[in-house]
Steps between C-alpha positions, in 0.01 A plus 500: 500500500468853643411557859134585585396858520351651813166501330525127421610410854189705640272326261631162608466599857146618453406176322653287782319691771163471303554123463571471868202716596272305266617163639474621858145621452388177327645284765401702800147545375468120433685361816513777742782716627637249761487206267693677218877499527753719342640185321164432348466860383844490342439178317163610369645832382793312331768692706754402767418543864814727519358734225176530706687616800686747272162665448309430816635479859251252608168327419331784703678755286368326201151501643531870563580555138202299389276697728642839390448399127142390568434834685651709223287323243189546716578869531540529122167324441331712758625809318351368175165452681463877579235685313357848530175336627540342840235233432683398186832492700344269763348271229844480349651390826223235538551374149877502555473296822269235351713468191817461701335221702398318176833559321760467786371259774846405581592858587198508725596179661842643588349817632262306711776282639704798595202671656428204716858493613543877536654497851788282347593770255531840650560664166179339359302636794640861463437499121154348541394747759626795288357380176166392640462833683581686177239295304236546756555865507488513127175304475349696791571824295321355200207393700478839656505667152218265402302597799497148649411519868776407752770493247783413734323201645386388152854517376606286793221248412608495131852425607381219718269371226800490257696285746201270569402458134866433412525225768172341416581498126827331571323229708204425283648601161251495216203434731531849646251753348773739385299658226204556712699652786669736254162615366353533843786721626499722189120549532513562873791756505527641148144559410406669817 
């Protein structure tokens, strides 16, 4: 048997990291950060605890990677939402947000848990402030192009509405009028 090539080693490494991140996400989203141990994550990922520490220095380091991956995906999806028409871009953002809630409630549960414990994780606070600031500025720019009055304040309101809608949907699940809220926000802001 010949030794593995560098490409094979990197592929194995990438697969192991993905298994660890997927297991961590599932367990933390289901049980919470504090209630999830490195041992549980390793067992669920089918790797040794030692291998986990080969890739991540700590559970907090693993959490940072989860957050960075989620933010990178969010940025990618935001770029896809951009259209030449600011109303269409804003509509795409609303559609994206509501679809994400429907398709990935575990991800929103994890985000909500971290937001509620923001003082515990300094890096989460820093990233959240920066990203939220960027999103609010972006949405304010769209609203300004549309001609919506008070675009900065409305962008802050939309940001708060996303947080509130996300939490309410997580609490009442299918009883929350998600479709109606999506239609209402699109009509209010995109058909101005």
